[in-house]
C-alpha positions as CSV (number, residue, x, y, z in Angstrom):
1,X,-10.0,-11.4,-21.4
2,X,-7.4,-13.4,-22.5
3,X,-7.0,-17.2,-22.1
4,X,-6.9,-17.7,-18.3
5,X,-4.1,-19.1,-16.4
6,X,-4.4,-22.3,-14.2
7,X,-5.3,-21.0,-10.6
8,X,-1.9,-22.4,-9.5
9,X,-0.4,-19.2,-10.8
10,X,-0.3,-16.9,-8.0
11,X,0.3,-13.2,-9.2
12,X,1.6,-11.1,-6.6
13,X,-0.1,-7.7,-6.1
14,X,3.1,-5.5,-6.7
15,X,2.1,-6.1,-10.4
16,X,-0.2,-3.1,-9.9
17,X,1.8,-1.3,-7.4
18,X,-0.5,-2.7,-4.6
19,X,-3.5,-0.6,-5.8
20,X,-6.5,-2.6,-5.3
21,X,-8.6,-0.7,-7.8
22,X,-6.5,-1.8,-10.6
23,X,-6.6,-5.5,-9.8
24,X,-9.5,-6.0,-12.1
25,X,-6.8,-5.4,-15.0
26,X,-4.9,-8.5,-13.6
27,X,-8.0,-10.7,-13.7
28,X,-8.6,-9.4,-17.4
29,X,-5.1,-10.6,-18.1
30,X,-6.0,-14.1,-17.1
31,X,-4.7,-14.5,-13.5
32,X,-7.4,-15.8,-11.0
33,X,-5.2,-16.1,-8.0
34,X,-3.6,-13.1,-5.7
35,X,-1.0,-13.1,-3.3
36,X,-1.6,-10.3,-0.8
37,X,1.7,-8.2,0.5
38,X,1.7,-8.4,4.2
39,X,4.4,-5.4,4.2
40,X,2.2,-2.7,2.3
41,X,2.1,0.3,4.5
42,X,-1.9,0.6,5.6
43,X,-2.6,-2.8,5.0
44,X,0.1,-4.3,7.3
45,X,-1.9,-7.1,9.6
46,X,-1.3,-5.5,12.7
47,X,-3.2,-2.5,11.1
48,X,-6.4,-4.3,10.0
49,X,-9.2,-5.1,12.0
50,X,-11.8,-7.7,11.4
51,X,-13.9,-5.3,9.5
52,X,-10.7,-4.0,7.4
53,X,-9.9,-7.6,6.6
54,X,-13.6,-8.5,5.6
55,X,-13.6,-5.3,3.8
56,X,-10.1,-6.3,1.8
57,X,-11.4,-9.6,1.1
58,X,-14.6,-8.5,-0.5
59,X,-12.5,-5.9,-2.8
60,X,-10.2,-8.8,-4.2
61,X,-13.2,-10.9,-5.0
62,X,-15.2,-8.0,-6.6
63,X,-12.2,-7.6,-8.9
64,X,-12.4,-11.3,-10.0
65,X,-9.6,-12.8,-8.3
66,X,-9.3,-15.2,-5.3
67,X,-6.3,-14.6,-2.5
68,X,-4.5,-17.5,-2.2
69,X,-1.5,-16.6,-0.3
70,X,-0.2,-13.8,2.1
71,X,3.4,-13.0,1.5
72,X,6.0,-11.7,4.0
73,X,9.1,-10.5,2.2
74,X,11.5,-9.5,4.8
75,X,15.1,-10.7,5.3
76,X,15.7,-13.9,7.2
77,X,18.4,-12.1,9.2
78,X,15.4,-10.3,11.0
79,X,14.5,-13.6,12.6
80,X,18.1,-14.1,14.4
81,X,19.3,-10.5,15.2
82,X,18.3,-9.5,18.9
83,X,17.0,-5.8,17.6
84,X,14.5,-7.2,15.4
85,X,13.7,-11.1,16.2
86,X,10.7,-10.4,18.2
87,X,9.0,-8.0,15.7
88,X,10.0,-10.4,12.9
89,X,8.4,-13.2,14.6
90,X,5.4,-11.3,15.5
91,X,4.9,-10.1,11.9
92,X,5.2,-13.7,10.8
93,X,2.4,-14.6,13.0
94,X,0.2,-11.9,12.0
95,X,0.8,-12.8,8.5
96,X,-0.7,-16.2,9.1
97,X,-3.6,-14.7,10.9
98,X,-4.3,-12.4,7.7
99,X,-4.3,-15.5,5.6
100,X,-6.8,-17.2,7.9
101,X,-9.0,-13.8,7.3
102,X,-8.8,-13.7,3.8
103,X,-9.2,-17.1,3.0
104,X,-5.8,-18.0,1.8
105,X,-4.5,-21.4,2.1
106,X,-0.9,-20.1,1.8
107,X,1.5,-18.1,3.7
108,X,5.0,-17.4,2.0
109,X,7.8,-16.6,4.6
110,X,11.2,-15.9,4.8
111,X,13.6,-19.0,6.0
112,X,14.0,-19.2,9.9
113,X,14.9,-21.7,12.2
114,X,15.2,-22.2,16.0
115,X,12.5,-20.8,18.3
116,X,11.0,-18.7,15.7
117,X,10.5,-21.4,13.3
118,X,8.6,-23.4,16.1
119,X,6.3,-20.6,17.0
120,X,5.3,-20.0,13.1
121,X,4.9,-23.9,12.6
122,X,2.6,-24.3,15.7
123,X,0.6,-20.8,14.4
124,X,0.0,-22.3,10.9
125,X,-1.0,-25.5,12.1
126,X,-3.2,-23.9,14.8
127,X,-5.0,-21.9,11.8
128,X,-4.9,-24.4,9.1
129,X,-2.3,-22.5,6.8
130,X,0.4,-24.1,4.9
131,X,3.6,-22.3,4.9
132,X,6.1,-22.0,2.0
133,X,9.6,-20.9,2.4
134,X,11.0,-17.8,0.3
135,X,14.4,-18.9,-1.2
136,X,14.1,-22.3,0.2
137,X,15.1,-25.6,-1.8
138,X,12.8,-28.3,0.0
139,X,9.6,-30.0,-0.3
140,X,7.8,-26.8,1.1
141,X,10.0,-24.2,-0.7
142,X,8.2,-21.6,-2.9
143,X,8.5,-21.9,-6.6
144,X,9.0,-18.7,-8.2
145,X,8.8,-17.2,-11.7
146,X,10.8,-14.0,-11.4
147,X,13.3,-13.4,-14.3
148,X,14.5,-13.8,-17.9
149,X,15.6,-17.6,-17.2
150,X,12.1,-18.8,-16.9
151,X,12.7,-21.7,-19.4
152,X,15.6,-22.9,-17.3
153,X,13.8,-23.0,-14.2
154,X,10.7,-24.4,-16.0
155,X,12.7,-27.4,-17.2
156,X,14.0,-27.9,-13.6
157,X,10.4,-28.1,-12.5
158,X,9.6,-30.7,-15.4
159,X,12.5,-32.9,-14.5
160,X,11.3,-33.5,-10.6
161,X,8.9,-36.0,-12.0
162,X,11.5,-37.7,-14.3
163,X,14.4,-37.9,-12.5
164,X,15.7,-38.1,-8.8
165,X,18.8,-36.2,-9.4
166,X,16.5,-33.5,-10.3
167,X,15.3,-32.5,-6.5
168,X,18.9,-31.1,-6.3
169,X,18.1,-28.4,-8.6
170,X,17.2,-25.2,-6.7
171,X,13.8,-24.6,-8.4
172,X,12.7,-28.2,-8.6
173,X,11.2,-28.5,-5.0
174,X,9.3,-31.5,-5.5
175,X,6.5,-29.2,-7.1
176,X,6.2,-31.6,-10.2
177,X,5.1,-34.4,-7.8
178,X,2.7,-32.2,-6.0
179,X,1.1,-30.3,-8.9
180,X,-2.1,-32.4,-8.4
181,X,-2.4,-30.8,-5.2
182,X,-2.2,-27.3,-6.6
183,X,1.4,-26.5,-5.4
184,X,1.3,-22.6,-6.2
185,X,3.7,-21.1,-8.6
186,X,4.1,-17.2,-7.9
187,X,4.7,-14.7,-10.6
188,X,6.6,-11.4,-9.3
189,X,5.0,-8.1,-10.1
190,X,8.3,-6.3,-9.2
191,X,8.7,-5.4,-13.0
192,X,5.0,-4.8,-13.6
193,X,2.0,-6.4,-14.9
194,X,3.1,-6.9,-18.7
195,X,6.2,-8.7,-17.8
196,X,4.7,-10.8,-15.2
197,X,2.2,-12.0,-17.8
198,X,4.9,-12.7,-20.3
199,X,6.9,-14.8,-17.8
200,X,3.7,-16.9,-16.8
201,X,3.0,-17.6,-20.3
202,X,6.4,-18.8,-20.9
203,X,6.2,-20.9,-17.9
204,X,3.1,-22.3,-18.7
205,X,4.0,-23.1,-22.4
206,X,6.6,-25.5,-21.0
207,X,4.4,-27.1,-18.3
208,X,0.9,-27.8,-19.7
209,X,0.7,-31.1,-18.0
210,X,1.8,-29.7,-14.5
211,X,-0.2,-26.4,-14.4
212,X,-3.2,-26.8,-16.8
């Protein structure tokens, strides 16, 4: 097995195409924390009863991983258009429920405001989950490792604890100040496990004091 990444590194299941039987390869690569995709057909929260959720959690654990987040990557505009707002809000609420069922403390959701944001906030508080904002820049935004500019993003992350000006950087999001609380760093699996692993290694090599 490769040297393990900090539990703060969260690999998205897309790294293995959402194929649960391949999650063992993810663990062998050194990841310990997994983000479940709430948009995968057949495993959407509304499609999973209590037994199916228990079975999913068991399968992840059997592969040597812990589910620490559920992600719902849908366009933010779905929460404001009349034709999609109710369904999007329901999906966000269901994702929070799935996170509770999986024992995952984090839920990554699109930016939203107004009534939808209020409903989601209340549901997350009721179920004891923490919401991370995909694409946001505030203290609850998601720190993502997604592309070839990882070193630049990593330096922005590092600067948070050193300079008040750094909080204006898009990928700083106060994460450096919260590292001791286990603020997650999401590693995209969009381009496969090999690239995801390289990105995580690049990031970790620049931030040993924050993610080690």
